KESE-530559 format. One record per residue (C-alpha): residue number from 1; residue in one letter; x, y, z. Coordinates in nm, 4 decimals, padded with zeros to 6 digits, m for minus. Layout:
(NUM,"A",(X,Y,Z))
...
This chain:
(1,"M",(m03.0896,00.3185,m01.4921))
(2,"R",(m02.9708,00.6378,m01.3177))
(3,"E",(m02.6040,00.7207,m01.3761))
(4,"S",(m02.4059,00.9058,m01.1106))
(5,"L",(m02.2579,01.2492,m01.1684))
(6,"G",(m01.9084,01.1031,m01.1586))
(7,"G",(m02.0015,00.8528,m01.4273))
(8,"R",(m02.1548,01.1189,m01.6524))
(9,"V",(m01.8503,01.3449,m01.6150))
(10,"S",(m01.6191,01.0570,m01.7032))
(11,"R",(m01.8211,00.9773,m02.0141))
(12,"D",(m01.8249,01.3429,m02.1187))
(13,"I",(m01.4474,01.3633,m02.0747))
(14,"L",(m01.4170,01.0648,m02.3084))
(15,"G",(m01.6244,01.2540,m02.5627))
(16,"F",(m01.4020,01.5599,m02.5471))
(17,"M",(m01.0959,01.3401,m02.5843))
(18,"R",(m01.2427,01.1853,m02.8969))
(19,"N",(m01.2926,01.5325,m03.0411))
(20,"G",(m00.9214,01.6113,m03.0589))
(21,"K",(m00.8730,01.7288,m02.6987))
(22,"A",(m00.7215,01.4125,m02.5514))
(23,"E",(m00.3883,01.5702,m02.4627))
(24,"R",(m00.5512,01.8538,m02.2669))
(25,"W",(m00.7623,01.6182,m02.0598))
(26,"R",(m00.4731,01.3774,m02.0095))
(27,"K",(m00.2591,01.6577,m01.8654))
(28,"L",(m00.5501,01.7822,m01.6523))
(29,"S",(m00.6079,01.4352,m01.5102))
(30,"I",(m00.2388,01.3936,m01.4312))
(31,"R",(m00.2339,01.7370,m01.2692))
(32,"Y",(m00.5271,01.6498,m01.0425))
(33,"Q",(m00.3674,01.3234,m00.9392))
(34,"W",(m00.0417,01.5025,m00.8594))
(35,"V",(m00.2311,01.7576,m00.6496))
(36,"K",(m00.3940,01.4785,m00.4495))
(37,"T",(m00.0640,01.2936,m00.4142))
(38,"L",(00.1123,01.6052,m00.2895))
(39,"F",(m00.1631,01.6702,m00.0356))
(40,"M",(m00.1399,01.3145,00.0951))
(41,"I",(00.2405,01.3290,00.1150))
(42,"A",(00.2174,01.6614,00.2972))
(43,"G",(m00.0352,01.5164,00.5418))
(44,"F",(00.1812,01.2132,00.6137))
(45,"G",(00.4843,01.4384,00.6484))
(46,"L",(00.3124,01.6642,00.8984))
(47,"A",(00.1910,01.3658,01.0997))
(48,"L",(00.5386,01.2125,01.1031))
(49,"G",(00.6966,01.5469,01.1843))
(50,"W",(00.4610,01.6097,01.4734))
(51,"Q",(00.5141,01.2526,01.5890))
(52,"A",(00.8922,01.2779,01.5877))
(53,"N",(00.9604,01.6447,01.6673))
(54,"A",(00.6531,01.7883,01.8380))
(55,"L",(00.8496,01.8605,02.1550))
(56,"S",(01.2123,01.9550,02.2029))
(57,"A",(01.4184,02.1077,02.4795))
(58,"P",(01.7881,02.1867,02.5130))
(59,"A",(01.9945,01.9885,02.7599))
(60,"G",(01.9763,02.1103,03.1186))
(61,"S",(01.6494,02.2997,03.0698))
(62,"V",(01.3239,02.3081,03.2632))
(63,"W",(01.0468,02.1660,03.0460))
(64,"V",(00.7086,02.3133,03.1384))
(65,"T",(00.3971,02.1157,03.0502))
(66,"E",(00.0329,02.1772,03.1408))
(67,"L",(m00.2386,01.9667,03.3010))
(68,"D",(m00.4996,02.2401,03.2746))
(69,"E",(m00.8274,02.0619,03.2073))
(70,"E",(m01.0116,01.7417,03.2865))
(71,"V",(m00.7797,01.4406,03.2968))
(72,"T",(m00.8481,01.2358,02.9824))
(73,"A",(m00.6535,00.9821,02.7809))
(74,"S",(m00.5661,01.2371,02.5105))
(75,"L",(m00.4426,01.4981,02.7585))
(76,"V",(m00.2358,01.2391,02.9440))
(77,"A",(m00.0855,01.1213,02.6146))
(78,"K",(00.0185,01.4775,02.5364))
(79,"V",(00.1813,01.5217,02.8793))
(80,"I",(00.3652,01.1901,02.8454))
(81,"D",(00.4930,01.3042,02.5044))
(82,"D",(00.6382,01.6077,02.6848))
(83,"F",(00.8073,01.3778,02.9344))
(84,"G",(00.9622,01.1756,02.6542))
(85,"A",(01.0960,01.4837,02.4775))
(86,"A",(01.2451,01.6169,02.8006))
(87,"E",(01.4154,01.2827,02.8695))
(88,"E",(01.5575,01.2607,02.5165))
(89,"A",(01.6982,01.6132,02.5454))
(90,"S",(01.8471,01.5410,02.8915))
(91,"A",(01.6406,01.8177,03.0488))
(92,"G",(01.7227,01.8952,03.4106))
(93,"L",(01.3653,01.9209,03.5358))
(94,"I",(01.0038,01.8724,03.4253))
(95,"L",(00.7577,02.1236,03.5669))
(96,"L",(00.3992,01.9977,03.5536))
(97,"R",(00.1606,02.2901,03.6066))
(98,"I",(m00.1711,02.1618,03.7404))
(99,"D",(m00.5147,02.3206,03.7319))
(100,"T",(m00.7713,02.0439,03.7009))
(101,"P",(m01.1094,01.9506,03.8491))
(102,"G",(m01.0193,01.5820,03.8180))
(103,"G",(m01.0947,01.3237,03.5547))
(104,"F",(m01.0922,00.9571,03.4687))
(105,"M",(m00.9050,00.7118,03.6898))
(106,"E",(m00.7423,00.4950,03.4224))
(107,"P",(m00.5681,00.7861,03.2435))
(108,"T",(m00.4713,00.9138,03.5895))
(109,"R",(m00.3025,00.5824,03.6685))
(110,"V",(m00.1184,00.5941,03.3354))
(111,"L",(00.0174,00.9423,03.4132))
(112,"I",(00.1135,00.8411,03.7681))
(113,"Q",(00.3132,00.5489,03.6286))
(114,"A",(00.4850,00.7812,03.3794))
(115,"I",(00.5842,01.0166,03.6628))
(116,"L",(00.7155,00.7322,03.8758))
(117,"D",(00.9151,00.5921,03.5806))
(118,"S",(01.0524,00.9294,03.4678))
(119,"S",(01.4305,00.9595,03.4623))
(120,"V",(01.3906,01.3381,03.4926))
(121,"P",(01.2621,01.4840,03.8222))
(122,"V",(00.8994,01.5950,03.7974))
(123,"V",(00.7754,01.8913,03.9991))
(124,"G",(00.4000,01.9251,04.0377))
(125,"Y",(00.2924,02.2887,04.0722))
(126,"V",(m00.0706,02.3915,04.1298))
(127,"A",(m00.0871,02.7310,03.9626))
(128,"P",(m00.1784,03.0076,03.8999))
(129,"A",(m00.3533,03.1593,04.2015))
(130,"G",(m00.7100,03.0325,04.2104))
(131,"A",(m00.6202,02.7000,04.0486))
(132,"R",(m00.7070,02.3619,04.1972))
(133,"S",(m00.5812,02.0073,04.2010))
(134,"S",(m00.8979,01.8211,04.2852))
(135,"S",(m00.9881,01.4548,04.2698))
(136,"A",(m00.7562,01.2885,04.0130))
(137,"G",(m00.5300,01.5934,04.0309))
(138,"T",(m00.4530,01.5119,04.3951))
(139,"F",(m00.3227,01.1684,04.2987))
(140,"I",(m00.1074,01.3160,04.0229))
(141,"L",(00.0337,01.5891,04.2502))
(142,"M",(00.1242,01.3286,04.5128))
(143,"A",(00.3110,01.1192,04.2548))
(144,"T",(00.5496,01.4023,04.1657))
(145,"H",(00.8961,01.4192,04.3201))
(146,"I",(00.8204,01.7650,04.4609))
(147,"A",(00.4670,01.8940,04.5238))
(148,"A",(00.4212,02.2712,04.5233))
(149,"M",(00.1256,02.5089,04.5200))
(150,"S",(00.0630,02.8776,04.4596))
(151,"P",(m00.1110,03.0808,04.7282))
(152,"A",(m00.4926,03.0838,04.7019))
(153,"T",(m00.5066,02.7372,04.5482))
(154,"N",(m00.6599,02.4188,04.6854))
(155,"M",(m00.6392,02.0407,04.6574))
(156,"G",(m00.8209,01.7281,04.7748))
(157,"S",(m01.1744,01.5927,04.7269))
(158,"A",(m01.0220,01.2741,04.5889))
(159,"T",(m01.3204,01.0433,04.6415))
(160,"P",(m01.3931,00.8454,04.3217))
(161,"V",(m01.7096,00.9559,04.1427))
(162,"F",(m01.9291,00.6893,03.9856))
(163,"L",(m02.0829,00.7717,03.6499))
(164,"G",(m02.3732,00.5803,03.5003))
(165,"F",(m02.7413,00.5072,03.5321))
(166,"G",(m02.9064,00.3682,03.8400))
(167,"D",(m02.7655,00.2945,04.1840))
(168,"V",(m02.4089,00.1750,04.2246))
(169,"D",(m02.3613,m00.1511,04.4128))
(170,"E",(m02.2352,m00.0690,04.7634))
(171,"T",(m01.9832,m00.3504,04.7596))
(172,"M",(m01.8350,m00.2257,04.4340))
(173,"K",(m01.8275,00.1318,04.5641))
(174,"T",(m01.6414,00.0191,04.8777))
(175,"K",(m01.3882,m00.1725,04.6685))
(176,"V",(m01.3172,00.1255,04.4441))
(177,"V",(m01.2828,00.3724,04.7333))
(178,"N",(m01.0537,00.1377,04.9272))
(179,"D",(m00.8396,00.0842,04.6181))
(180,"A",(m00.8045,00.4605,04.5668))
(181,"A",(m00.7254,00.5147,04.9345))
(182,"A",(m00.4533,00.2509,04.9245))
(183,"Q",(m00.3026,00.4042,04.6123))
(184,"I",(m00.2814,00.7564,04.7541))
(185,"R",(m00.1406,00.6234,05.0837))
(186,"A",(00.1281,00.4370,04.8884))
(187,"L",(00.2200,00.7543,04.6966))
(188,"A",(00.2335,00.9556,05.0194))
(189,"Q",(00.4617,00.7007,05.1829))
(190,"L",(00.6873,00.6966,04.8772))
(191,"R",(00.7281,01.0753,04.8898))
(192,"S",(00.7264,01.1044,05.2729))
(193,"R",(00.4044,01.3040,05.2886))
(194,"N",(00.1051,01.3032,05.5233))
(195,"A",(m00.0583,00.9721,05.4327))
(196,"D",(m00.3302,00.9971,05.6990))
(197,"W",(m00.4745,01.3227,05.5701))
(198,"L",(m00.4469,01.2156,05.2070))
(199,"E",(m00.6428,00.9023,05.2852))
(200,"T",(m00.9225,01.1157,05.4336))
(201,"S",(m00.9295,01.3180,05.1101))
(202,"V",(m01.0373,00.9920,04.9438))
(203,"T",(m01.2662,00.8459,05.2095))
(204,"E",(m01.4210,01.1744,05.3321))
(205,"S",(m01.3648,01.4115,05.0357))
(206,"Q",(m01.1510,01.6456,05.2471))
(207,"N",(m01.0154,01.9594,05.0781))
(208,"I",(m00.7447,02.2036,05.1939))
(209,"T",(m00.5715,02.5236,05.0841))
(210,"A",(m00.2072,02.5612,04.9897))
(211,"T",(m00.1148,02.7050,05.3298))
(212,"E",(m00.2941,02.4221,05.5113))
(213,"A",(m00.1370,02.1615,05.2848))
(214,"L",(00.2118,02.2928,05.3638))
(215,"A",(00.1407,02.3000,05.7384))
(216,"L",(00.0081,01.9422,05.7305))
(217,"G",(00.3057,01.8110,05.5377))
(218,"V",(00.0947,01.7213,05.2332))
(219,"I",(00.3064,01.9325,04.9965))
(220,"D",(00.6702,02.0398,04.9996))
(221,"L",(00.6519,02.4138,04.9413))
(222,"V",(00.4417,02.7161,04.8470))
(223,"A",(00.5710,02.9463,04.5697))
(224,"V",(00.4109,03.2718,04.4581))
(225,"N",(00.5143,03.2236,04.0936))
(226,"Q",(00.7325,03.0100,03.8701))
(227,"S",(01.0489,03.2123,03.9276))
(228,"D",(01.0037,03.1850,04.3029))
(229,"L",(00.9492,02.8110,04.2642))
(230,"L",(01.2773,02.7612,04.0758))
(231,"K",(01.4653,02.9660,04.3362))
(232,"Q",(01.3265,02.7529,04.6178))
(233,"L",(01.4091,02.4322,04.4296))
(234,"D",(01.7742,02.5275,04.3801))
(235,"Q",(02.0066,02.3067,04.5906))
(236,"R",(01.7108,02.1041,04.7173))
(237,"T",(01.7864,01.7311,04.7511))
(238,"I",(01.5405,01.4655,04.6383))
(239,"E",(01.5576,01.0903,04.5888))
(240,"M",(01.5826,00.9539,04.2350))
(241,"D",(01.6086,00.5784,04.1777))
(242,"G",(01.7067,00.5245,04.5407))
(243,"A",(01.9908,00.7763,04.5348))
(244,"P",(02.0028,01.1416,04.6485))
(245,"L",(01.9972,01.4087,04.3771))
(246,"T",(02.0639,01.7793,04.4378))
(247,"L",(01.8720,02.0099,04.2064))
(248,"E",(02.0483,02.3045,04.0458))
(249,"T",(01.7711,02.5178,03.9019))
(250,"A",(01.9063,02.8724,03.9339))
(251,"Q",(02.0544,02.8846,03.5831))
(252,"L",(01.8193,02.6490,03.4006))
(253,"E",(01.6445,02.7773,03.0890))
(254,"T",(01.2660,02.7394,03.0920))
(255,"I",(01.1030,02.5866,02.7836))
(256,"Q",(00.7266,02.6229,02.7412))
(257,"S",(00.5126,02.4169,02.5025))
(258,"Q",(00.4462,02.5931,02.1722))
(259,"P",(00.0831,02.6784,02.0840))
(260,"F",(00.0321,02.3969,01.8307))
(261,"E",(00.1734,02.1490,02.0784))
(262,"S",(m00.1292,02.2043,02.3012))
(263,"V",(m00.3449,02.0441,02.0331))
(264,"S",(m00.4037,01.6851,02.1313))
(265,"W",(m00.3042,01.3951,01.9076))
(266,"P",(m00.6657,01.2796,01.8593))
(267,"T",(m00.7485,01.6286,01.7298))
(268,"L",(m00.4560,01.6229,01.4860))
(269,"W",(m00.5547,01.2817,01.3512))
(270,"L",(m00.9176,01.3928,01.3277))
(271,"L",(m00.8181,01.6962,01.1189))
(272,"F",(m00.5900,01.4809,00.9032))
(273,"G",(m00.8775,01.2411,00.8367))
(274,"L",(m01.1159,01.5216,00.7451))
(275,"V",(m00.8586,01.6665,00.5024))
(276,"L",(m00.8240,01.3304,00.3261))
(277,"I",(m01.2016,01.2883,00.3039))
(278,"G",(m01.2289,01.6432,00.1670))
(279,"L",(m00.9691,01.5600,m00.0990))
(280,"E",(m01.1780,01.2601,m00.2006))
(281,"L",(m01.4767,01.4875,m00.2582))
(282,"L",(m01.2684,01.7279,m00.4677))
(283,"L",(m01.0497,01.4837,m00.6605))
(284,"T",(m01.2285,01.1533,m00.6748))
(285,"S",(m01.0148,00.8386,m00.6820))
(286,"F",(m01.1943,00.6423,m00.4090))
(287,"I",(m00.8658,00.5801,m00.2264))
(288,"S",(m00.7947,00.8779,00.0034))
(289,"L",(m01.1463,00.8353,00.1465))
(290,"F",(m01.0425,00.5123,00.3170))
(291,"F",(m00.7193,00.6581,00.4536))
(292,"G",(m00.9318,00.9413,00.5893))
(293,"L",(m01.1536,00.6858,00.7629))
(294,"G",(m00.8399,00.5170,00.8969))
(295,"A",(m00.7266,00.8488,01.0447))
(296,"L",(m01.0651,00.8881,01.2159))
(297,"V",(m01.0312,00.5381,01.3632))
(298,"T",(m00.6838,00.6339,01.4878))
(299,"A",(m00.8230,00.9490,01.6507))
(300,"A",(m01.0853,00.7388,01.8295))
(301,"A",(m00.8219,00.4861,01.9426))
(302,"L",(m00.6031,00.7657,02.0826))
(303,"T",(m00.9007,00.9030,02.2738))
(304,"L",(m00.9540,00.5576,02.4259))
(305,"G",(m00.5919,00.5353,02.5423))
(306,"L",(m00.3752,00.4208,02.2478))
(307,"P",(m00.0154,00.5516,02.2943))
(308,"S",(00.0379,00.8545,02.0714))
(309,"S",(00.3968,00.7699,01.9799))
(310,"G",(00.5752,00.4662,01.8417))
(311,"W",(00.4579,00.1878,01.6123))
(312,"P",(00.1112,00.1135,01.7647))
(313,"V",(m00.0445,00.4317,01.6263))
(314,"W",(00.0828,00.3564,01.2752))
(315,"V",(m00.0314,m00.0041,01.2942))
(316,"V",(m00.3832,00.1152,01.3792))
(317,"F",(m00.3803,00.3800,01.1046))
(318,"L",(m00.2409,00.1662,00.8233))
(319,"G",(m00.4280,m00.1459,00.9320))
(320,"S",(m00.7672,00.0248,00.9472))
(321,"S",(m00.7032,00.2220,00.6253))
(322,"L",(m00.6037,m00.0855,00.4257))
(323,"G",(m00.8884,m00.2816,00.5823))
(324,"F",(m01.1381,m00.0205,00.4657))
(325,"L",(m00.9706,00.0041,00.1244))
(326,"F",(m00.9712,m00.3653,00.0402))
(327,"G",(m01.2855,m00.4551,00.2296))
(328,"M",(m01.5202,m00.1791,00.1148))
(329,"R",(m01.3850,m00.0188,m00.2037))
(330,"A",(m01.5162,m00.2736,m00.4511))
(331,"R",(m01.8515,m00.3002,m00.2762))
(332,"F",(m01.9291,00.0693,m00.2615))
(333,"K",(m01.7400,00.2106,m00.5603))
(334,"D",(m02.0398,00.2063,m00.7943))
(335,"Y",(m02.2562,00.3765,m00.5318))
(336,"F",(m02.0176,00.6686,m00.4826))
(337,"V",(m01.8459,00.6969,m00.8194))
(338,"G",(m02.0912,00.5433,m01.0661))
(339,"D",(m02.0298,00.2865,m01.3388))
(340,"E",(m01.8697,00.4420,m01.6439))
(341,"V",(m02.0049,00.1675,m01.8696))
(342,"E",(m02.3437,00.1372,m01.7056))
(343,"S",(m02.6213,00.0597,m01.9471))
(344,"G",(m02.8621,00.3369,m02.0297))
(345,"K",(m02.8309,00.6725,m02.1977))
(346,"S",(m02.5808,00.9239,m02.0649))
(347,"E",(m02.5384,01.2772,m02.1926))
(348,"L",(m02.2603,01.1434,m02.4161))
(349,"D",(m02.4878,00.8721,m02.5621))
(350,"E",(m02.7622,01.1245,m02.6337))
(351,"G",(m02.5162,01.3344,m02.8323))
(352,"Y",(m02.3938,01.0367,m03.0372))
(353,"I",(m02.6902,00.8075,m03.0914))
(354,"G",(m02.8517,00.8542,m03.4290))
(355,"Q",(m02.5530,01.0381,m03.5784))
(356,"R",(m02.4219,00.9234,m03.9144))
(357,"V",(m02.0620,00.8083,m03.9592))
(358,"S",(m01.8556,00.7303,m04.2710))
(359,"R",(m01.6595,00.4130,m04.3289))
(360,"V",(m01.2795,00.4501,m04.3322))
(361,"S",(m01.1644,00.0864,m04.3398))
(362,"G",(m01.2877,m00.2626,m04.2642))
(363,"F",(m01.6504,m00.3746,m04.3125))
(364,"D",(m01.5369,m00.5734,m04.6187))
(365,"A",(m01.5203,m00.9375,m04.7155))
(366,"A",(m01.2396,m01.0069,m04.4665))
(367,"Q",(m01.4039,m00.8165,m04.1798))
(368,"S",(m01.7697,m00.7673,m04.2516))
(369,"D",(m01.8736,m00.6545,m03.9004))
(370,"V",(m01.5779,m00.4482,m03.7690))
(371,"G",(m01.3810,m00.1544,m03.9033))
(372,"M",(m01.2923,00.2113,m03.8602))
(373,"V",(m01.5325,00.5007,m03.9129))
(374,"E",(m01.4984,00.8792,m03.9197))
(375,"F",(m01.7076,01.0831,m03.6794))
(376,"R",(m01.6648,01.4551,m03.6122))
(377,"G",(m01.3149,01.4594,m03.7561))
(378,"S",(m01.1820,01.1611,m03.5571))
(379,"H",(m01.1389,00.7954,m03.6408))
(380,"W",(m01.3221,00.5490,m03.4163))
(381,"Q",(m01.3246,00.1776,m03.3817))
(382,"A",(m01.6668,00.0535,m03.4840))
(383,"R",(m01.8607,m00.2681,m03.4744))
(384,"S",(m02.1838,m00.3733,m03.6405))
(385,"E",(m02.4065,m00.6440,m03.4976))
(386,"R",(m02.4861,m00.7547,m03.8537))
(387,"P",(m02.2417,m00.8129,m04.1417))
(388,"C",(m02.2063,m00.5166,m04.3749))
(389,"S",(m02.3560,m00.5711,m04.7215))
(390,"S",(m02.1599,m00.3047,m04.9130))
(391,"P",(m01.8106,m00.1502,m04.8792))
(392,"T",(m01.9646,00.1920,m04.9486))
(393,"A",(m02.2343,00.1607,m04.6854))
(394,"Q",(m02.3259,00.4402,m04.4468))
(395,"F",(m02.3775,00.3767,m04.0757))
(396,"V",(m02.5699,00.5293,m03.7883))
(397,"I",(m02.4564,00.5096,m03.4242))
(398,"Q",(m02.6696,00.2924,m03.1981))
(399,"R",(m02.4698,00.3243,m02.8752))
(400,"V",(m02.1186,00.3686,m02.7334))
(401,"E",(m01.9295,00.0950,m02.5505))
(402,"S",(m01.6071,00.2238,m02.3977))
(403,"N",(m01.4037,00.3471,m02.7003))
(404,"T",(m01.6044,00.1555,m02.9616))
(405,"L",(m01.9074,00.2787,m03.1579))
(406,"I",(m02.1809,00.0227,m03.2122))
(407,"V",(m02.3233,00.1078,m03.5541))
(408,"Q",(m02.5999,m00.0108,m03.7888))
(409,"E",(m02.5866,m00.0073,m04.1647))
(410,"I",(m02.8318,00.2186,m04.3464))
(411,"S",(m02.9202,00.2307,m04.7140))
(412,"N",(m02.7649,00.4914,m04.9396))
(413,"E",(m03.0732,00.6778,m05.0524))
């Protein structure tokens, strides 16, 4: 039967150990296992560190976060992480910069709920010049406590788009459009904005510029840049939790997301999983492979909307990793690693079979079929399938089973 490369290497290592090099290989094996362990600890540490400390802001600051691509579950999770960090640091304001063509409705609803539940005022700002807040972006902008736009930007076209094959049922289409229209009207009424025009952006795909939006009462102000925005916000009064709140933004420090923080959580978990799988290929133990698969499952779950912080993400990671480990390891270990005691001739067997060995002890009246033999300067346990006829007999190796030589007596001629 064919023996895997891993199995052959393991058998060859055993041969070297039996030739007086056991200590070297023992230290090498320990070293490899420590390398793998350190890599895994480092990976877990980075994941925990990113999870706990990815975002931070000093008290009384303006935390700037970006919604600068299609609205997806992973992007929304990243923005909500920013909100959480700003709230924990008692930031004075969250500035959500928007430049999006739209996106999926369910992640949009999740972000809208996070804005409405935020204990820190959220300012939506469509920027820079030339940016847009289309489709789902319009809903998000309307949910913010203050809606602002740069000159030469636009918003609207909030009609839901149906993706899929074939024609969409007209009744279902009407239901979805009416639901979206009611949601944007509710947001407009909550923020005292032009609900009639916003409803037409859903039902008729209307789109307007920043100047038009300000004139129609759809947004609260137009600012040429971020500094101008903060100046205009200073001493402005908004409603938070049913009570008036006066913003003091003139002296607030602005905190921008660091470069690595723009990497989404699904991407981080995907990279973590690939690192663990790569370690398995380099330092085979058939354990880190399954934790790597668990990390890939976690990345997929985050993409589908799993919260990126708290215990759910770790339950998914550890649960799927342990499920793979205990459910698949025994079944597939021989396929990937090979059987170290598989029958058949390995390179080690071919170097041993037929070689003569000398008796050291045993193979006598008390133990006629077992004893110790000398082979290449080392003492081996040996076993004969037939009782030995003479204490001075010579033996030849038939095969190797683990650390025991199976020998056959030969005549002394």
